[in-house]
N, C-alpha and C positions, 0 to 999 in steps of 0.2 A: 479646238480645245487645247489648252496649254498642257504639255507633258512635263513631268519632273525628270530631271537628269539624274543619273546615278549618284552624282556628287550631292545633289539636293536630298536624295532619299537617305543616303548615309548620314547626312548632316542632321537629320531629324531623329532624335533618340527614340528607339523602340518602334520605328515607323513600320506599318504594315504595308508591304508593297502591293498587295491586292487592292488597296484603296488608293491607288496613285492617280486616279482619274480626275479628282478635284482637289484643289488646295484646301477646301473646307474640311476634308476628312483627315487632315493631319492631326496627330495627337496633340492635345493641348499642352503647352508649356506650363501652364498654371497647374494642371493635374500632375505633370512630371515633378514640379517643385513641391507640390503637396505630398506626393508619394515619398520624396526624399525626407521631408519634415516628419512624416509618420514612420518611415522605414528605419531611419537612423536610431531613434529611441528603441524600436523593436529589436534591432540588432544588438544594442547595448543590453537589453533585457535578456535576450537569448544567451549572450556571452556570459552574463552574470550567473544565470541558472545552469549553464551547460557544463556541469561537472557530473557527467554520466557515471553512475555507480558501477555499471556493468561493462562499459567499454572505455578503456584508456582514461580513467578518472582524473589523472593528474595533468595530462597535456592534450587530451582529445580536442578540446575547444580551440586550442592554438593551431592544431592540425587543420581543423575545419576552416579557420580564417585564412591560413596559408593556401589551402586548396582553392578557396573562393577567389583569392587574389590571382593565383596562377591561371585559373580558368578565365577570369575576366580579362586579364591582360592578354592571354592567348587569343581570345576572340577579337580583341581590339587590334593587335599587332599582326597576327597571322591571317586570320580570316577576314580582316578589314570590316568587321561588323561591330555593332555596339556590344560592349563587354558585359553590361548588366551586372556590374560588380556588386552593387548593394543587394540586388536580387539574389545573386549566387550566395552572398554572405548570409542572407536571411534563410535561404533554403537549406544550406549545409549546416548552419547552427541549429536550425529547427529539426533537421533530420538526425543530427547527433543526439538531440533530446526527443527522439521519436516516441519513446515510452510515455513521456509527459504529454506530448501533443495529442496522442491518440487516447490515453487513459481518461482524459476529460469527458470523452463521449460515452464512456461506460456508465456514467451517472445518469445518462438520458435513456438507458435501456433501449427499447425498440426504436426510439426516436433518433438514436445515434447515427445509424447509416443514412437515413434521409437527410439529416442535418449536414452530414459530411458532403453528400452529393449536392445539396442546395448551395452550400458555401463554395465548393470547388467549381461547379459548373456556372454558378452565378457570377463569380469573379471572372471566369474565362470568357463568357459571352458579353459581359458588361463592357469590357475594354477591347472591343473589336478593332480599334484603330491601331493597336499595338502589334508587334511581332508575335508570331505564334509561340516561340520559345519563351518570350517574356510572359505571355498569358499563362502558359503551362506552369512555369516556375512560381509565379505569384499565386496561382490557384492552389498549388501544393502548400505554399507558405500560409495562405489564408486559412486552409483547413487546420494546419498544425497550430497556428497562433490562436485561433478560436478555441481549439481544444485545450491549449495552455490556459487560457482565461477561464474556461469552464472548470478545469482541474483546480485552479487557484480559488475559484469561488466555492466549489463544493468541498474540497479537501482541506483548504487552508483558511476559508472564510475571508479571503481577500476580496476587495471591491464590493463588499456588502457591509451593512451595519450589523456587526456580530451580536451586540446586545439585543437589538430588535429581533433579529432572527431567532435567538434563543428564547426570548419572551413569547414570540408567536408560536414557537414549537411547544411550549408548556401548555398552551391552550388545546393542543391536539392530544395530550396524554390522557389515558384513563385515570379515573380518580384514585385508583390504588397504586399508581406509579408516582413516586415523590422525588423531587429534586433535592439532593442533600449536599452537593458540593459543586462549585463552579461559579466564578473562575477560580483557578486557572482552567482553561479549556483543554480539550483534546486529551483526556485520559485514554490510555490504551489497554490497561489491564489492572486487576487488583486481586489479591489473594492473601490468605493467612493460614497458619497452621491450625489444626483442630483445637478449639478451646482458647486460642490466643486472644488477648484483649484488643490487639491492633491488627489492622490489615494494611499491607503495603499497597500504594497506588502508583502506577507507572504513568507518568506524563511524558509523551513523546516530544513535546516542543518546549518543555520547561526544564531548566538546569537546576532542579531542586528535588530532593527526596521528600516524599509526603507519606504520612501515615493517616489512616482513618480509625479513630477511636470508636469501637463498635458499640459501646454502652450508650453513647449519646450522639453518634454519627457526626462527630466533629473532625474536620480535616486539620491536621497538625503538620507544621514544617519540620523537616529534618535537616540534614547537611546539604550545603550547596555542592553541586557536582558540575562537571565540565560538559556533560551532554544530557540529552533526554534519555529516557528508557522506554522500552516497549513491553517488557514482560516482568512479572514478579513470580518467583518460585520459592516457597518456604523450604528451609533446610530441614531434613527429616529428623535430625538429632540435636541440633543446636538452635538457639533463639536468633536465627539469622534469616534474612531475605536476600535471595540472589536477584540482582537487577542488572541485566546486560546493558553496557554503556553503548548507546546508539550513536556512533560517530559517523555513520553513513558510508564513507568510503575510505576509512583507515585500513592499513594493511596489518597492523598488530593491535587488535582491539582488546577489550577487557570486560570484566564483570565486577560490579560493585557488590560487596558483601556488607549488608546493612543490618544494624542492630534492630531487631523486630520490636523493641519497646521504646527506643529513643529516636530512631531514624538517622542515627549517626553512622557514617561509613566506617566500618571496622577495617576493611581491606579492599584494595583494588587488585584483582587478579588478572594479569596479562594473559592473552590467548594468542601466541605467535602464529602468524600465517592466516589469521581470521580477518575477513572483510565483512562488515555489517553483522556483528554478533546479534542473534535474534532471540534464542530461547535457551534455557538451562533446565536440565533435569538431573536428579540424583538417583543412583542405584548402587546398592552395596556400599563400598567405601570410595566411590568414584563420583565425580561431577562431570557431566557431559554437556558440551556447549555446541549448539548448532549455529553455523554462520551462513547467512543468506547468500550473499553475492559470491563468496568463494566456494559455495555449496560444499562445505566441509563439516565433518563431525569430529570434535576434539574431546579426548578423554584426559581428565586431570584428576589428581588426588584431591579429595574433598576436604583435606585438612592442610593447614599452612605448612609449607610455602606453596601448596597447590601446583606442584610440578606437572608439566605437560607430559603425559605418558605415551599416548599414541594419537595419530591423526589419520582420518580417512577422507579423501576427496571423493565426493559422490559424483556419479555420471550425469546428474541433472544440470539445470542452469540457474535455478533460484530456489534453493531449499528454504521452505517457509516454516514448518512446524514439525515436531516429532513427539512420539509417545513411547514409553518403555513398558514392557509387559510386567506383570506382577512378580515374576521370577527374577527380573532385572537382567535378563539374558538377551533380549531382542529389542531393537529399536525400529520404529516405523516412521519414515520420513516422507512428508509431502513436498511437492514442488510446484511453484507458481508457473513455471514455463516448461513443464514436462508432463506427459500423460501418465507417468508411472508413479506408483507407490513403492518405495525402496525398503527392503528388510535388511537390517544390519545385525550380524551376530556380534554382540558386545564382548564375548569371550575371546574371539579371535580378531575383532575389529575389522571384519570383512563384510562386503556386500554379498549376500547369499541368494536373495531372490528379488525379482521385480514383477510388479503386477500392473498391467494396463488398466487404469480406472477412468481415464478421460482427462482432457487437458484442464489445467488450472485447479489446483487443490490448495486449501488453506488449513484450517484447524484440524488436528488429529487428536483423538482421545479414546481411551478404553472406557467402556461403560461398565456399570455394576453387573451386567449380564455376561461380562467377559468378551464381548464383541468389540471390534475396532470401528470407530466412527470417523469418517473423513468428510469435511465440509467442502463443497465445490460451488463457488459463488456464481459463475457464469452459467452453469447447468441448472441452477436453482434446485440443488438436491444435496442430500447427505448419503454417501455410500456406506453401507454396513458390511463389514467383512469378518469372516472367521479367519483370524490371523494365523492359526496353526496350519490351515490349508491354503491361505492366501486366496480365498474365494469370496466373491461378493454374495452376500446372503439376501440383501434387498436394497432398494434405492428409495429414499424417503423424499418426496417433493416438499420443498420449503420455499421461502421468499427469495427475493433477488439479492444476491451478494452474501450467501452463507459464509460466515467467517469464523466465529468462535463457538465453542460447545461447552455445555455444563450439564450436570446430572443431579437429579433428586433421587438418591438411592432408595429411600424409604418408599416413595410413591412410584418408583420405576418410571421416571419421566426424563425426557431429553429436552434441553433448552437450546435453541439455535438462534444466534444473533445474526441478522441479515444486514450487512453493512450498507449496501446501496439504497435499499428502500426503507431502512430504519425500523423494520418490524422484528418482533420476537415470536418465534414459533415454539409452542409447547406440544411435545409429541410423546405418545405412549411407546415405551420400549418394546412391549409385548408384540405389537403388530405394525408399528410405524405410523399409526393413525394420528392425525393432528387433533389435539384437544382444543387448542385456541391459538389465534394469531392476533397480536395487538401491536399498535404503533408504540415504539419505545424511544425513538429519537434517531436523527440522522447520524451517520458514521458510527454505527453500533460496532465497536471494535472488541469489547471484552465482556465476559460474563463470569461471575463467581457466585456459587450457591453456598450460602452461610447455613450449614446444617444445624448448628447449635441454636440459631435464632429463627430458623425456618423462613428465610427470606432470600431473594435473588437480587444481586447487585449488577448494575449495568453501566458500562463505560461507554458514553456516547460523546459526540463532538462538543456538546454544550456542558458536559460535566458528568458527575456520578449520580446515578439514580437507583432507587430501591423499590422492589415490589414485595409486599408481604404475601406469602403463599396462600394463607387462608383467604385473603381478600381476592387474590387472583383466581383461585379455584372456585370461590363462591360466585364470582362474576361469570366464570365459565359455565357453572351449573345453570344460571339463569338464561 
């Protein structure tokens, strides 16, 4: 039987030396060429997307490319082995965007881990004619790339017919949940001051201010802006809406102050040192701005020129939401990448206490009962705390992806929007018992209870929806 010489083995790209007994088992050159044809566009896609908000956002992708070239050339020149340059490029760019590659599997819930194992192991054993390192690297990349596609499909609606998806979703809604706005798609939040004729609507992927006229539920255009926004906070004393400018990875971001009646931008307030401004709250004569990626809380004067007064960098990794107590003296901050709830004394602008409540927390809000409610999406629960003692009173089981919270103070009800499974939980505040769970729409990001008109607004991926409370509770009673 003919044996391969070392020169012949090295000359065959990615050749598995354990299969050197027959020439038939050499890796196909056609497959190699196909891999390059598929891999090159994937590398371009990763490079385009690889502007990681959390790690070296300005030049991290260039470092990943340089490192891939260095490793590939070193393998070729020093170890006298195939360099797998394209493979290293895919793995390092994908690893730099690890949060995108893995977050796509969150939308699959319990199916996520088995799909990861199936993709990785399937790729590894399918290409047994290749070198072990080639198979390992490409198995890792396959997992990350499939996760990226899943994320794009579920979070961005890429690779799917968006209109058809939203039309099919309408068929799943209860009769008392009505679509009132969309497109544009992907609203993140909406809110209005008590008794105001218009509500502000935050669209995360649209560079436009929108207002919702509450009398006839008509969506109106306001000023064009340079970024999308994620949150809407009414000013407590002026007819203004605070909308954080969602620039993703800027270093000095800002907040739009919008006229609550016309939607025109009155002022754009810079927040020095802020990266990914996320939420705004008002207390006394101050405006407080929470910045996600820089995990910092900024105190500004709430009147023009909105001078920055103090800044506190929090010990977490991804500050997500915060709530201020009724006295305006304490703020409670959740974190996406930390198991702690942080308590900040706003009088001294210092962190005073931390409470372990479990990993991954989103929405934070004080209820009409004075307790603090914290949504935890991956735990499928809402933690209820006595903020004065920083002690957990109870845990309320909810749907998958608990994200935003709202309250009906008259009926003493809690509404929980579940982002990943698109359900809405209606819960009694008295005992945490669930009154009802309905499907409201995928990517349920925001809730706002319109007390004046007794209805609940929902911001979902396909637009803004509304549920009349009498109809919702009547259906519950049946």
